[in-house]
N, C-alpha and C positions, 0 to 999 in steps of 0.2 A: 539945852543950848550951851555950847562951849565945852561940853564934856570931851568930845573927840580931840580937839586941839590940846586941851589940858593934859589928857593922857598921853598924847603923842609927844608933848614936850617932856613928860616924865621919862620917856625912853632914853633921855640924855642925862638922867640923874646919876650922880657919882656912886650911889649905892646899888649893887647888882640886884638886891632883893626888891628894891623899888622898881628898877627897870623891868624885872621879870613880872612883877604884879601889874605894871602898866601894860605890858604886852599881852598878858593873859586877859586883862579887862577889855582891851581893844578888841580882841578876838571874840570875847563873849558878847560884846555890845554891838558888833559890826553891823547887824541887821537894822539897828535903829540910829546909827550915826549918819550925819549929813556929809556927803562927799563934797568937800569944799577945799579951796586952796589952803586955808588955814590948817587943815588936817593933812593935806597931801604934802606940803613942804617939809614939815618935820619928819613925816614917815619916809620920804625920799632921802632925807639926810641920814635917817637911821639905817637905811640899807647899806650905807658905807661906814657905819660905826664900828667900834672895836668889839662889841658884844654879839656873839653869834645867835644867842637867844633873841636878842632885839632885832637882828637882821632878818631872821626867819619870821618873826611876828610881823614886822613891817611889810615884808613881801606878801604875806598872807592877807593882811588887811588891805593893802593896795590892790591886790587882785580882786578881793571880794567887792570892794567899792568901785572898781574900774577906774582907779586913779593913776594907774601906771601905764607905761608904754613899752614897746619891744626893746628900745635901747636901754632903759633902766633895768628891766628884768634880765635882758641878755647879759649885762655886765655881771650880774650875780652868778652866772654860770662859772665864773672863775673863782668863786669864793672857796676858801680852803676847807670849809665845813660841809659835810655831806647834806645835813638837814637843810641848810640854807640853799644849796643847789637844788634839792628836791622842791623846795618852795618856789624857786625860780622857774623850774620846769612847769609847775602847776600854773604859775602866773603867765608864762609864755603861751600856754594852751588857751588861756582866757582871751588873749589878743591875737590868736591864730598865727603865731610867729613860727611857721613851719621850718624856715631856714635855721633859726636858732635851735629849734628842737632837734633838727638833724645833727647839729653840733653836740648837743647834749647826749645823743646816742653814742658818742665816742667817749663818754666820761669813764674814768677808771672805776667808779663806784657802781656796783650792781644796782643799788637802790635808785640811783639817778637814771641809769639806763632803763630800768623797769618803768619808772615814771615817764621817761621819754617815749618808750614804746606805747604806753597807754595814750600819751598825748598825741602822738603821731596818728593814732587811730581816729582822732578828732580833727586834727589840722592837717590837711594835705591828703594825697592819695595813697595807694597801697605801697608805693616805692619807699615811703618813709619807714613804716614798721617792718617791711620786708627786709630792710638792711640789717635787722637784728635777728632774723630767723636763725642764723647760724652762729649766734653769739656763744661764747664759751660757757656762759652760765645758764643753767636750765630754766631758772625763773625768768630771765630776760627773754629766752627763746619762747617760753610759754606766753609771756605778755605780748610779744611781737605777733605771734600767730593769732592770739585772741583778738588783737586789734584789726587784723585783716577781715574779721567778721563785720566790722563797721565800715572799713574803707572799700570793701570788695576784694575778691580773691581771684583775679584773672590769671591766665598763664603768664609767666611760668610759676607763679606763687602757688597755684592750686596743686601742681605736682609736688612742690616742696612740702606742702601741708600733708599730702598723702604719705610722703616719705617720713615725715615727722610722726605719723601715727605709730611708727616702730621705734621711737626714741625710748631710751631706758627710763627716762623720768616721766612719771605719770602726769605731772603738771604740763609737760610739753605735749604729750599725747592729747590731753584734754583741750589745750589751746589749739592744736591742729584740728580737732573735731569741730571746735567752734568756728575756725576759719572756713571750713568746708561748707558751712551754712550759706556762705556768700559765693560759692564756686558753682561752676556749671554742674547741674545734677547728673549729667552723663558720667562725669568723673567722680563726683562727690558721693553719690548714693552707694555705689558698690563698696567704696572705701569705708564709708560710715557704717554700712551693714557689718563689715568685718570688725569695726571698732566696738560693736555691741557685745562682742565676746571678750573684751579686754578684762584683765584680772582686777582692775581698779574700778570701783563703782562710779567715781567722779568722771572717769573717761566715758563710761557707758552712758551716764546722764548727759554729758556734753554731746555724745553721739545721737542720743534720742532727740534732744532739743534741735540739733542741726538737721536731722532728718525731717522734723516737723516743718522746717523752712522749705523743704522740698516735698511737701505733702501732696502736691499735684502729680508727682511722679509715682507710677504704679509700684515700682520696686520699693520705694520709700514706705508706702503703706504696708506692704508685706513685711518689711523689716521691722517696723514698729509693732506689728502684731506678733512678731517672733519673740518679743521680750515680755510677753504676758506672764511668764513664770520666772522672771528674773528674781534672784534672791534679795535684791535691794528694793525696798518699798518705793523709794523716790523714782527709781528707774521705771517701775511699773506705773506709777502715778503719772509721770511725765508722758509716757507713751499713750496713756488713756485720755489725755487732755483733748478737748474738742479742737478741730481744725480752725485756724484763724480765718477771719473774714467770712 
């Protein structure tokens, strides 16, 4: 009892080593801390403090203990430090703040936009992550496409995913294959079957897993059977997994 508030108070210590130790301890103990005002208040104050290590730790703990709110987390999207903004995005996901996550999708940092793309796959519909499908950075595009597997991949995003199977970056192609798991099988299955001949094993694996989501489609079953001699053992194993349900 009292450990959380004591550690949170130490986030304001004048010594940076003490502040860092307090933040690390809060994160380590977060599962056994009591979410109470005596803990929330110093954590909320720390979000606006001068130390970025402390700000990131405070956001992480507030998120984990569900002591924050969209307004507090949204303010942190303007933080000058990337890691703090990433923690703000994660916190915004925990409170389903889709509007703020859409703002984060415009962040100049790739890391923040990737986190926003993943987050929009949890909060909101396909319009959120789809806004990043044409991002200049391939890792952001890959994250956005992969998020469509969770939100659903209706038109016109299904056609965009098919086009992305030809992207130069294998991460994007793998994300596109994952997206097509949630698309209409009439469009998805032929495209995924072609993805099974991709040069990169991770793309073929994503294609196999997506085809398993369409296992009731006759062409999907034939496509899965066609990779029985794939050079990658994981691809062969995923294709042999029993049908779900």
